[in-house]
N, C-alpha and C positions, 0 to 999 in steps of 0.2 A: 504493500500500500504506500503510495507517495505521500509526502507531508501534506499536500494540498487536500487529500481526501481522508486524512486521519482526524476525526473529530476530537480526539483526546490531545492532539498536539496544539490546541489553541493557546494554552498558557505559555508555551515555549517560544523563544525567539529563534528565528531562522537566519539571524544576521551572520552566524558562523558559516552558513552555506552561501550567503550573499556576498560577503566581504571579499573573498578571493576573486570574484568575477567582476567587481566594480571597475577595475582599470580597463576592462574590455568594452565598456559601454559609454555612450556620450552623456555628459553632465551627471556623473555619478553622485554628486553632492545632493541631488534631489531625492535620492533614495535613503539617505543616511539618518535624517531626523535630528532631534536635539536642538530645534530652534528655540530662541529666547521666548519664554512664556509657554512653551509646550508642556504637556502634562504626562507623566508616566505613573501608573498605579499598579499595586499588586493585583493579580488576576482575581483573587478572592478577597474583595475589600468590603463585603457586606457585613451584616451583624455578626460580630465574633469571627469574621473571616470565613463564614459559611458559604459554600459554593452556591447553594440555592438562593441565598439572599442577595447575590450580586447580579446586576443586570449589565450586560456588556453591549456597547454599540460600536460598530465600525462605520464611520461617516466617510462618504465619498463625494467629491465633485468630479464627475466623470470626464475629466480632461487632464492634460499634463500638469505637473506640479506648478509650473510658472503661471498658469492660468487659475488653477484650483486653489492654491494657498491663499491668495488675497480675497477669495470669495467671502463676503461678510456673513452670509447666511450660515455657511458651514462653521465659520469661526464662532459665531454666537451660540449655535447649538452645542458645539464642542465644549464651550465654557459653561453654559447652563447645565449640561449633563454632568460634567466633572465636578461641579460644586457640591453635588450630592455624594456623600461618602460611601454610598452603596452602588454607585454607577461607575463603570469604566467606559470612557469614550476615547477612541483613537481615530486617526485619519488615514485614508489611503487615496491614492490618485491613479489615473491611468498611466501605465508604463509605456515607454516608447518601444517601437518594434524591435530594436536591438536588445533591450532588456527582456522583452517578451520571449525572444528566441532563447536567451540564456535560461529563463525560468522554465520554459518547456523542456529544454535539454536536460536540466539538472533536477527537474521535479520540484521546483520551488513554487509554492502557491502564492496567490495574491496576498500581500502582506501590508501591515500598517507601518507608517513611518515613525510612529512614536516608540513602540517596543518591538517592532518587526514580528508581531504575532500574526498567525494565519487568520485571514478574514473568516474562513469557514468555521472557526471555533467561537465566534461571537453570537450573541442572541439575535441581534438586529443588524442587518446590512442596510444602512440608510443612504439613499442617493438623492442629491439635490440637482434638479434639472432646470437651468434657466433657459436652455434651448433644446429643441428636440434632436438636434444633430449629435447629441451625446449618446444616443441609444445604442449604437454599435459598440461604443466603449463599455457600456454596461454589460452587454453580452460577453465581451472579451474578459471583463473582470470576473463575472460569474464563472466562466469556463476555467480561467486560471485559478480561481479559488477552489475548484472542485465542488461547486454548488450546482445542483441540477439546473439546467437552463430553463426548463418549464416548471412553473410553480406546482403543477399537478404531480410531478415526479419527485418532489422533495420529501425527505424523511423528517422525523421528529428531531433529529440531531443537526439539522441544517438551519442557518439563520432565517429569520423573517426578512424578506427583501421588501423594503419600504421606499416608495418614491415620494418626493416632495418638490417644491419649487414651482415656478410659474407653469412649466409644461405639464405638471401633474393635474392641472385643471381639465385636461383631457388625457387621461392615462390609458385610454382604450387601445391605442396601437401597441402598448407594451403590457397589456393585461395578461397575456400568457406567461410573462416572465417575472412579474412582480406578485408578491403576496398581498400587498396593501398599498394604498396611497393616501396622503394627507393633503388637504386643500388649505391654503392660506398660511397664516403666521404659525411658526413652529415652536416658539418658546415654551408655551404652556402645554401643548399637546404632547410633546416628546416626554415630558415628565408624567403625564397621565398614562401614556402608553407604557412607560417604564414601570409604573405602579401595577398595572394590569399584569405585565409579564412577571414581575417580582412575586405577586400573589400566586400566580399559576405555578411558578417554579417551587415556591415554598410548600405548596400543597402536594407536590410530587408530580407535576405536569399531567393532571387528569385530562383524559380525552385527547391527549396529544396535540399536534399542530392545529387540527381543525378547531379544537376547543378554545385555544388562546386567540385564534383569529375570529371566532364567533364572539368572544367576549369584547374584542376590539370593535367589531362591526356593529353590535347592538347599541353601542353608545351613540351612533349616528354621526360620529365625527371622524371615523376611519373607514375608507372605502376598501372592501375586499372583493375583487372582481369575480372570484370563483363562486361567490354567493349570489351572482346575478346571471340570468340567462338572456341571451340576445337572439331574437328571431328576425328573419329577413323576409321582405316581400318579394314577389316574383321579379320585380324590376331592379332588385339589388339593394333597395333602400332598407333602412331598419324599420321593422314593424313594431317592436317593443323591446324594452329592457326591464326585466322584472326580477325581484328577489326569488330565489328558489328554495328557501327554507324559512320557517317561522321566526319572527322576531327581528328580521333584517329590514331596515327602513327602505322605503321606496326612493328616498332622496337622501344624499349625504351632504352635510353642510360644511362650509368653509369655517376656519377658525380666525377670529379677529382679536388681536391683542390690544386691549385698551390701556390707557395710562402708561405711555412709553417711559415716563420718568421713573416708573417703578422697575424698569428693565434696562438699565444703562449699560448695555453690552455693545461691543466687546470692551471689557474692563482690563483685560490682559491680552492685548493684540499680539498675534504671532509675528515674529520678525524672520523673514525668509533667509535661508542660507545661500540660495542661488538667486540670480536675477529673476524678477517676476514682472508681470505686465503692469502692475501698479505698485510703485514704491512710495507709499504714503499711509498715514493713519486716517481712516475714514470715520466720520460721525454722521449717522442718519438723523437729520434735524427734524424731519417729519415723515410720516408714512401715509400713503394714499394720495389720490389726486382726483379732483372733481371738475377739472377744466372741460372734460367732455369730448376730447379728441376721439373721433369715432373709430380710428384705426388702432388705438392704443390699448392693448390687452392689460398691460401693467396698471394703467390708470383705472380701468374698469374693475379689475378683480381685487384691488387693494383698498377699495373704499371702505369706510369713510376716511376723511383726513383726520390724522391725529398728530398734533405737534408736540415736540419736546419743548420744555421751558428753557429760557436763556440760561438760567442758573445750572440746569442739568447739562446743557450742551457745553457750557464753560467748564464745568467740572470734568466732563468726559474728555474734552480737548486737553486740559491740563494733565489729567491722569495718563492719557494715551501717549502724549509726548514724553512724559517722564518714564513710562514703562517700556517704550519702544525705541526711543531715540530718533524716530522719524522727524524730518524737518519740514515735511509738507503735510498739511491737514486738509482733507477734502470734506466739505460740508454737503452731504448727499441727500437727495430725495428725487422724486420724479420731476419736480419743478422748484428747485431750492429757493429761488428769489421770491417765491410766493409765500414763504414763511411770514406770518403776521408781523413779526418783529425783526425782519431781516436787516433793516437799517441799523437798529440798535445793536444787533448781534455783530454785524460787520465792524461797527465803530468800536465796540467794547473789546472785541478780540484783537483788532488792529492796535488799539491802545496798549493792551496787555503785552503783546509780543513785538511791539515796535523796537527796533534796534537789536533784535535777536536774529537767529538763523531760521526762525519759523515762518513759513509762508502759508497763506490761506488760499483755497481755490474753490470755485463753484463749477459744477458740470455745466453742460449747455444751458443757456438761459433763454427764456421767452423774451421776445422783443418788448412786449408790453409790460414786463415786470422788471426790465433792466433800467438802470440809470447810472450816469457817470460817477456820481457820488459813491454809489455802492462799489463800482469797479475800482475807483481810486482807493477805497479803504482796503479792498482785498489785495491791492498791489502796493501797499504803502511801504513794504520792505524792499521795494525796488525790483521785484521779480514780475515782469510783465509778460506772461505767456499770451498767446492769441486768444481772442474772444470767439466763442462758438454760439451761433444761433441756429435754431431749427425751424425755418418756415414750413418745411415738409412739402408743401405744394408749390409748383412753379408759377401758378397764376392765381389771381384773386378768386376766380371761379372755383378752382380746386380747393383753395383754403376754406371756402364756404362749404364745399361738399364734405370736407373732413372735420368741419367745425374748429379749425385752427384760425381764429379770427385775427390774423396779423395783416394789417394793411400795408401795401407795398411802400407807400410814402412814409409811414412810420418806421419801417425797416431801414429805408435809405437814410432818413433823418438820424436814427439812432446810430447807425454804422458811421455816418459822416462825423457825428459828434465824437465817437470813439477815436477815429483817426485824428481829429483835431486836438485830442488830448494826449496824443503820443503813441497810441497803438498803431502798429504797422501791419498786423496780420489778423484777418477775420476768416472764420470758417463757417460756411453755410451748409446745413444738412437738408437734403430733400429725399423724397421717395418717388419712384417711378412705378407705374402699374396700378395706381389708385382707381377706384370705381369711377366710371364715366370719363376717364382721362382720354385726351386726344394728343396727337403729335404736337399741336400748337401749345398745349398746356406745358409740355416738357420743354419745348424750345424757348419758352418765355424765361426759363431758368438762366439761359445765356444772357438775355436782355437785362435781367435783374443783376447778374454778376457784373456786367459791364457798367451799369449805372452805379454800383457800389464802388468800383474802381474810379470812375469818373468823379463822383462826389468826394471820394477819399482823397484824390489828388488835389481837388479844389480846396477841401477843408484843411489839409495838412500843408499844402504848398510844396509837396514832395512827390516824386514819381516812384518811390520804392515801396509803396503800399501794395499789399497782396491780398487776394481773396481765394480761398480754397473751396471748391464746390465738391461736396461729398454726397454720393447718391447710393441709396440702397433700394432693393426691390421690395415692393409691398407684398406681404403675405397675410391673407385674411386669417384672423385668429378666433378661437372659441370665446364665448362670453363677451363679445363686442357687437355693436350694431352692424359691423361688416362681416359677421360670421356667415351671412347668407350670400355674400358677394362672389362673383366669378373672379378667379385669379387670372392675371394676364399671362398668356403663353410666353415662353422664354424667347422665342424668335422675335416677337413684336417688341418685347422689352429690350433686347439687344439692338434691334433696328433703331429704336428711339434714342438709345444711349449713343449710338454711333452718329446719328444726325446731330445730336447735341454737342458731342465732342468735336465734330468737324466744324460746327458753327463757331465754337469758342476758339479753336486753333486757327481758323482762317482769318480771324480778326487781327489785323496788323497793329491796331492801336492799343487794344486791351488784352489780346490773347495771351501774351507772355506773362501778364500779371495775374492770370487766373489759373490756379491749379485745378486738376480734374481727377477725382478718385471715384471709382465705381466698381461694382462686382457684376459679372454677367448674370443673366437670368436663370441659369440652370440650378445653382444651389437653392434658389428660392422655390423652385418647383418641388424639389425634394422636401424642403422644410414645409411647404404647403401640404404635401401628401401626409407628412407625419403630424402636423398640427391639427388637421381636420379629419384624420383617418379614424377608422373603427378597428375592431379586433382583427379583421382580415389583413390589415396592414402589417401585423406582427410577423406574418409569414415572409413579407418582403424584407423586413429588418433582419430576420434570421438568415435569409438567403444571401443578403449583402454581406453580413458578417462572415458567413461560411466561405464566401468568395474573397475574403481578405479585407473587407471594409473596416477601417479604423479611423479615428480622428477626422470625421467628416466635416467638422467645423473648420478644418485647416485646408486651404486651397490646394496645397501641394499633396495632400492625401485624398482629397475628394475626387470621386469618379462618377460623373453623371451617367456614363454608359453602363457602369456596373449597376447602378440603381435601376435604370430603365430595363436592362436585361433581366435583373432579378425580379422586378415587378411583373414583367410579362410572364415569367415562369411561375411566380408564386400566386398570381391572381387568375391564372388560367382556369376557366370553368366557373368562376364566381359571378360572371356577368358584369363586373366592374373593372375599371382600369385606372391608370394614373390621371387621365383627363377627367374622369368621373369624380375624383376626389379634389381636383384642383381648379380646372377652368370652367366648371359648371356652376351656374347660379342655383341656389336653393330656394324653396318656397316656404311660406309660413307654416304649412301643415306638415312638412317633413320632420320626422323624428331625427334629431341630431345626436351623434354618438355620446355627447356630454350632457344631454338634457336631464339626466338623473343626478347630476352633480350640481349642487346649489351654490352659486357665487353671490346670491342675494339679489341679483339684478332681475327685474321683472321682464318676462319675455315680451309682453305687449309693449312695454316702454322701449325696449331695444328695437322691436320691429317698427314702431312709430318713428324712432330716430333714424332707422335705415330709410324709411319713406321720406323723412325730412331731407336726408342727404340727396336722394334722387330729385326731390323738388328743388333743392338748392342748385343742382346741376342744370335745371331748366330756368334758372334766373330768379326764383323766389328767395327773398331775403329772410332766412330762418337761422336763428342763432340760439344754441343752448348755452346759457350763461353758467358761470361757476356758482354752485349753490352754497359755497362758503360765504358769499356776500349777498346772495339773492334768496328769495323764498325757495323752498324745496320743490323740485320738479318731478318727484315721484319715480325715481329710478328703482326704488324698492329696497335698497340695501339697509337703511337704518331701521325701519320697522321689522324687516324680515330677519335681520341678524341681531335685533335688540341692541343696537349701537347708536352712536350719535357723533356728529362732528365735534372734535375737540381742538379749538384754536384759541389764541391769545386775543388781545394783549393781557399779559399777566401783571404788568406794573412792576416787574422785577428787572434788575440790571445785574450785570456781572460784577462781582466784588472786585475792587481794585487790588488784586494780589500784589505782593512785593514784586519788584522789577525782576523779570526773568533774566 
C-alpha cells in the first residue's frame, strides 16, 4: 500500500520522502512550509489528546502556491479553525507537473505544507473555488491523495470533500466529486461543521459516512449532492431537482456573517517564503455590494453590505503590519471607495503612517466614488502607482444595459483631473460579449481611450501620459440577472477584439500611448460551460483531467481543443453540447441547475432586472440605484436571509497612535 492510500499514515510527515527530491523540481521552496505565522499542531490535540475529539481539516486553494497562499478566504478559515484547541487545520496547494511526476514515481501522496501530512488522513478536505477553472486541479489533488475520485466510491476512512467559494454557488458540475458544498461566508459554518463531525466521531462514527453527511445536510446550511436526484426532460433541460430521503431540505441557504468587527481576520497573516502574486497585507473594509451591476456575481451573492468600523480597520492594519512586516496595505472590498467613511479612513491612516515605509492602496475604483483628495491621501508617502477604473462597457448604451451608470464625460473629467495632479498612468477595464452588444459598442472603447489621452495631455501639459485598456470576456454567471443570457461565441469575441486592437494601433496620434491587454474568447467559453453547467458536465471535467488537463487558469497550460474534444466525447448521447450550455439564451420557466441553492435573491426580481436590461438596450432610461442610500428595491436578500445592511457613519476616528 502506498503512503497516499494508507489511512493510518495521516499523522506522519512525508517530508523525509520529499526532501531528497526537492532539488529536482522548480521552486522547491513552495513545498517546504514554515512560513511566518503558520501553525503546526499535534495530530491528536482534542480533549486529553483523544483521537476522536480532534477534528482535522486540510484546506486547499486549488492553484499553485504563488496564487493560493495570498488567498484571504483560505487564510481566514485556517486561522479561525486553528484557534480552537480541538481542531487541526493545515494547507495544501496544487503541485506543478514536475512535482506531480516525482510524487507519482515515489508514491508520495498529496501533502500539507504545514506538517507534510497526507491529505487522505484528514477528516475534511476543504477546497475554496473563486473560479471554476480550478476543477481539474481538484481532481488531480484527489487522485494524488489516494481519495476516490467519485464521492459514491468513498469509504468511511476517507475525508469529506467540501467545496466553498464563489463557484460553489453552482457546484453541480463537480457534484460527482464532492461530498458537500457550502454557500456564502465560511467563518461560522466551518466551526458548526466541525462540531457536527466532532460529535459523530466521539460517538464512535455511527452510521458511517452517510450519517455524518445526513447530519450536515438536515441543518439546511450544507449542500450534499448525493441526497438530491436530478431528472431531465426529453429536450435535455432539467425537469426537477428533489431530495431523495426524509429530512433533507428542498433548498439550501447561503451563510451570511454579520458584525464583521467581531471577526477581525486575518489577525496573523501568512508571510510567503516564495514570491506570490500579491505581496501585501490585505484588510477587507466591507463585505457585499448593492451597486446592482447586472453582470457581477460577487456583488449579487455577497449581499447585504456590511462595513467594518474605522477603529477595527485601524487596529487590523496596525496589527497586520506588525505581525507580517509587509509594507503595502490593501484596503479591499468589491467597491472600496464606497465605504461610508472612506475619506476619514484615508486621512487617518495616511496621518498615522506618514513618513514610514507603509503604503496604502485601493483596488479598482468606481469613477463616481473617486476623488483626488482620496487619491492624494493614499499616495501621501510618495508611492504613486497607476489608477484603475472599470467602466466595463465601451458605450453609454452598454453601461445602461449592465447598470454601470458611469457617464463618459464624468470619466474623462475624473481621469483628466488625475493627470493634472501628477498621475501618469491610468488603467481602464472593460468587458466584451455583454448582452445586446454590437461591434460599435466595442469600438467606442478606442474612442474613449483616445479622449483620455487627449485630455490627459491637455491637463498635464505633458505627452508621457499613458492609458492601458484591459479587456476580459463576459461570462454569464448563476444568481445574477444575466444568468439567462446567451454567451457570445469565441469567434465573434475574437473578431471584435481584433477590430478594436487594429483601430487603436492604427492611430498615429494616440496609439502609442494606449496599451492593449486582452484574452481571446476560448477560455471564456470553457468557464461558461463550467459556471452554468449541470451534473452532466462533470463527465467533461473528468475526461479533460484524464487527458492531462491541469492549471486551466494558466494560458500556457490551457487547451481549448482538449476541452472541446473531451466535451464531444463525454456529452455524446445526452442531447446537449457545449453550445447548449453557453451560447443559448434561457427562458423564465427553465429549471436552472442552481435553483435549489438559495442566495437570497428573488427570482422574479432578477428576471425583472434582466427585462430592464433589455429595455435599456432599446433606449429606455432605467437605473437600479444603490439601496445603501435609497429605499429598498426588493431584491429579496434581507428578509429572506434575516439580515440587514450595516453601514456607518459610526462617529469614531482612528486613535492617534504614537508615531510609527
